[in-house]
C-alpha angles and dihedrals in degrees: 000000000000123000091251092050094047093049092049092047093047095050091052092047096048099040094110096027089057088077086069100035095050091062088067106028129054090212121028106185127053130189104191145012089262094050090051092047094050103037109033100117125157126220102217115205122213110258094002115201118182095207094054103029098044112016101038088044090054086053088061097042100041110007096166099046115113106249098169127027107188122188133168137203085243087071096257122144128184128173119203118194121203087258091052091050091051090051097043096043087053088052093050090046089053090047092053091044091054088055091052098256112146147142117350093357110144115235124184118213119204099170109131107206096325110139088237088077090070093046092048095048092052092041092053091047087055091059098041089245121148117250120210109189112201136179123255090232093075116126128217091267091049091052096045088052094050093044093054099035091054101028089238111203099186139018123206112195147167112256095243117144095237095046099047091043093055090046093049093049091050096054100083089062097039105079098167094059108099100162134048116186123185125193089201163201086159115043105180123196112286092027124112116233107235097188092052102037104042090067089059098061130112118248115286118262116195113238114250092241115019104172149327121232090257096052116108113263101180142347131213126197108224125188126225130191092272140028131010119326116278122237110235111203121201128190126221093269089065087080089053090049089064092064088094091048095059104027101040110017096039086034091217129174135179094279093051121115103199128197120189112180104224138124113238089240091070127077089236087073092072089042094056112013106041132017112027095038094055093048084062093049091238129150113253110216118206127189112194108210139146106218126027122237124167089227092060095048094047092048087055091051089051097044099045097033094237109201101188126038133186127179140147117270091256089068094049089050090058093042095057089055089064127093101257093195088072092062137062106215096159093121090069113109104163136019130190138177137200140153095075135019112271121236107243092227090061093051092047092048091049091050092050091052098041108019088235126122117219115233111212131210143184135211141123141231085266095054144032123238102332102169124016149160099242122194093266093052118083108233118243103200109245095021122113091216128231135316121292101234088233086078131050096222124196137174108222138187120231088263088059093249120134118264121232122239108285093023119118119234147137121297106236135175119220113228116210128182090303129045110252112256108262098022115122122260098227144299100289111250093353114101093164095056090043092054092046089065102027112057143111090035093300141095106229111213097193089228125119127222145145132220124227127220091267092054098257117142123225122200119233103175140261115320086239092055097052109113120222110205128167089337093311123118108216122190111215093223096063091055091045089053091054094047092046091063090067113091092226093065122083096165135353141181125203121211136161124250120201113256128188093219106033100027091234136010129206117255126189123205107200137194108202129216116252094257093053100045092091090052095058108133146080097314093054092044088055091048093054093045091054091045091055089049090056094044099048142001108320094232089065097062117122109255089189122048123182121185115215134171094236140001122239110256143181120245085262094057098254115143111248101220087169090067092049088051092050094051090049090051092053091054091064 
């Protein structure tokens, strides 16, 4: 799409939504990269609260517009208008109030994709309480650590056997937890019954003072390569920072029906299923399912005429293996991806099958959209795009000097007199960790990239993932890209294995396509090695290749290279 077309389309799309966006931006439409860079300027209200200032306002402007379309693999379907969400988030807030939850209280949410998560998030925002979304895969140990690290006061959970069992086992070592709330079906002894009790509350009365902009809105636990997870604390302006995510990166409008594939325990849920999408006045689509299959997701796109789709690269990899003639995906207008860098071959195949380019983006649990391919930027498959003007992005050498184009370095965000809108406050109760990434006037992401001569950024991997072999620095992603162009490879992960001569050698852990599984062996290993030598610099080829049925992943779909490394170290 040309700049002019993009501009014309955007202005039509956002004609009504502008009434909301213009409350928070001095300029609401942009026609080019330069225009966006020069004129993106936020209007920051005093004591901003997303639930009151955006959601309740939409309830006045467009009360009957569907804000949330929730479906499940069990055949359920519930539509929530903006008016419904205003009323039911008030009800949730009143319920939490009746249980003694208030300003700055820490509340952990383990709710999978149940619709109560959205009601709980908005209800907690209305009280100035701190939401801590968490995955349902947490063990007893994980829950104990989180409860004590954050001084969690309440846990709201789905009544699944595994979840409630882990919570119950964690309670004897969780002295700060005073309340357990289950949405069902299982309501164990000692748990409040959300569905029964919340109908018995008095009408909600807004607290006199809910929050300041600097107060903590939510916290996420994020794992590194070592030690216990860090607590990323975000202020209330974090939600406002996601305006650019939904309105401009996702390119949403009021007629959009947007599906982001993400569990609510992952930070990507607030990127793609909450804040930015509702600034745009779009409909957030949710499919509540247990186990992902490409077929299930594609059927939902077809059935509900999804117009906008965002998923990690893993999901696109599985989608392009499907027979597209069996699906009608003609409703799709716009597709995006984040979470990991996308192999160019996947993006190119998807475009051939659908006619739609995938717009990539980059950010962290600590940030909002930091780099992105916005509508006025022509996508380069495999590139993360260009900086979001919210952030002053640099690529730096270890000595803090600026990298030249083509030179690999660390993605860093310059911090001026004021913290950029959307950047985290700190790691809660951990000054040492905070200072380790926030120093010399920069936030250090720990991610490696390089910038090309046109200003596009290309992901290389975590600094910890970079492989140093025989004096060479090898980013895992470039080798993965090369492997992914071979028809035998469905997925792969590149890691380094210690070697007495070379320091480290490159190892590929590979999931094979069905037609190649029977061919797994030395001949195929040799074929894949030669393929990589032809696709990229020969020194980067994997000297070790292991075939596996699946790769270890986080709940968000990111490949856990650290787990592969740990397993290899145990084999020694």
